[in-house]
N, C-alpha and C positions, 0 to 999 in steps of 0.2 A: 039355476045356480050359475053364477058367472064363473068363467075359467080364468085363472090367473096366467098372465103371460110372463114367463121367466126372462130376465134381462139377458141379452146376448153376451157371451163370454169371449174374452180375448183368447184366441187360439194360437197366436203367433205374432211375429213382426212382419211388417212389409218391407220390401226392399228399400223403399225410400226412407223408412224410419231407421233402418240398419245403417244405411250410408250416412245419414244425419248424425247418428250416434258415433260412428267411426270418425267423422270429420271433427266433431267436438273433442273427441279423445285425442286425436292427433294434435289439434291446436293446443290443448292443455299440456300434452307431453312435450310438445316444441317449446312451450314457455318454460317449462321446468328444466329442460336440457339447457336452455340459453342462460337461465339463472345459474345453474351449475357450472357451465363453462366460463361465465363471466366471474364467478367467485374464485374459481380455479385459477384463472389468468391473473386476477388481482392478487391472489395469494403468492403465486409464482414471481410476480413483478416485485412485490414487497420483500420477498425473501431475497431476490437477487440484489435489490437495492441495500438491504441490510448487510449482505456479504461485501458488496462494494465499499460501503462505510468502514466495515471492520478492517478490510484489507488496507485501505488508505491510512486509517488511524494507527493500525499496528505497525505498518511500515515506517511511518513517521516516528513512532515511539521508539522502535528499535534503534534508528539512527540517532535521534536526539538524545537517547540515554548515553551513548558513547561520546557524542559531541559535547555534551555538557561536562564530561569528565576530561576532555582534551587538555593535555599539558599537565595533569595532576600527578603528583607524587606525595605520599605521606610524609609528615614532618620528621618522622623517624627513619626515612629513606632517602634523605636529601643527597646521600652519596650517589644516588642514580642519576643525579643531574636533573635538569628540566627539559624534557623532550619537546620538540615543536608539536603543538597541538595538532596541527594538520601536516601530514607527511607529504610534502610536495615533490617535485621532480628531483631526481638525484638521490632519493632515499634508498636505503636497503630493502630489497623485496618489493612487493606491490605498492605503487604510490598513487596519489591523487591524479587523475587524468580528465581531461575534457574530451567528450565524445564528439565525433565528427557529424556535422549536420544536425539531424534530430536523434542521433544515437545517444544512449545513456552515458552519464558521467560515471566516474569511480571516485570514491571518498575514502581516504586512509586517516585514521585518527589514533593518535598515541597517547597512552596514559598508564599509570599503574592501577590495575583494577582493585577496587575495595573487596573486602571479604564478604561473601554472601552470608546474610544473617541466619539462613537456615543450615547450609552445609558447612559453614566456617572455611570455605575454600575461596580462592580467587578464581574466576572464570573468564573465558573469552566469550565472544558472541555466539559461538556454537556450543557452549557448555563445557569446553575442555579446560582442565585445571592449569592454572598458570603459577609458577613458582613465586614465592613471597618477594623476592629481591630482583624481580625482572619487570621491564616496561613492555606492555602489550601494545600491538597495532591491530586494530579492527579495520577491515577493508570492505566496504559495501559496494555492490554493483547489481545490475539486473541482467538476467539471462534466462532465456526460454520462459518468459512471462512470469518471473517470480523474482522477488528480492533475495539476493544471496549474500553470504558473508564468508571471507577467508580471514585468517589472522596469523600473526607471527610474533615471536619473541623479538624485541628490538635488538638487544645486545646481550650475549652473541645471537646472531640471527638464527632462528629455528621456526619452521612451519608448525603451526599448532592445529589449524583447522583449515580445510581446503574446500571452497565452494559449497557450503552447506545452505540449503534452502531455509529462509526465515519466513517469508510471507508469499503466498501464491497470489495470482491475479494482479501483478504489478507490471505494466508495460514499459514504463520509463522512469528514470531518476535523473534529475538535473540539479546542480549545485552551483551557487554563487558565493563568493567570499567578500566579506565586508572589510575594507581597509580604510585607513585615514590618509587623506592627501593634504591635510591642513596641520599636521604636526600634533594633533590631539591624539594621544595614545589610548584614551579612555573609550572612544567611540568611533564607528565607521560612518563615513559620509559617502561611500562609493561601493558598489558591489560589481565584482568582476568575475569572469570565469577563471579556471585554473591556469590556463595558458597565458593569462594577462597578469598573473601575480609575479612580481619581480623579487619580493622579499616575503617569505612566509612568516618571518617574525612580526610582520605588521598586520596580520590577519586578526581581526577583532571579533568577527561574527561569521556564521555560517547560514546561508539560506538554502533550504532544501525544498524541492518540489518533487512529488511523485504522481504518476498517472495510474490510477487503479481501475480495474474492471470487475464486472459482476460475476465472472467465471461461467455463468450460463445465460443463453440468449433470452432476451425479454420481448414480450409482444404487447403492443406494436412495437416494431423495431425503432430504435432511436434514429434521428436523422444523422446522415453522414456529414461531420463537420470537422474542421481542423482544431487540433488542441495545441496550445502554445504554452510551454513549460519555461518560465523565466526567459532566457535569451536564446533558447534553442529554436531550431527552425520548426514550422508547424508539422504535425503529423496527424494522419487521419485513418479511420479503419472503416471496413464494411462487413462486419461479421455479427451483427445484431446484438452486441454486448453493450450494456450501459457502462459509461466511464465518467470519471470525475477527477479533477486536479485537486491535490491536497498539498498545502504549502505551509512551512514554519520557518521562523528565524530564531537561531540560538546564539546568544552571546557567549563568547568564551570567558570563563571566570578565573581560570588557573594560569594565566600567561603573564601576570604583572609582577 
């Protein structure tokens, strides 16, 4: 009778087999971690760029909304007179000013605010109620990395809102004013800074530029480069924030 020889059983792993298994596991885990970190970085960068776009567009919209109304009074309120759309030097309260070097400008716009369709009230840039028979002046400026607004009642002078934050993530605000040097009162053929405007009644358009940032650092860090807003001196940053310049030109419709 022949004896059957039983096959040898695996009693354990050798050191070499264990090391090979550990190396393969580490390689697989490293790949998974790299994919996770890359996805996280891409998400964070996309989120930061979305914030940057929102900051720039919201800042321009807040300013443009007031500029479009510059000089406006309702037909039933003509006794208020026609205020200068842009309140330049010599006005009562905060005025339009040119920043030194690459410092931000300040823009003051006067008009009778329309009634809010929801609340039925007239409001300034900060949401403060304005009396029906008063002209409002909204003043925009940049401070501590955000677009801010102050406002006052034109006549009689009365402060309504002081330095309220509108949009965060705004580094600079620059403004140029379109004037006509050829006797054509309907259009502007030259854009100048506030300190070069000799007659504010000749202003026909307002060109606005803002420099917005992403609020949070991005990776890889963007290259350090100069940003030039309109006619201001270059400005640069080294804080790993993404930045972009947003510009718009608004024609004044209520000055004729």
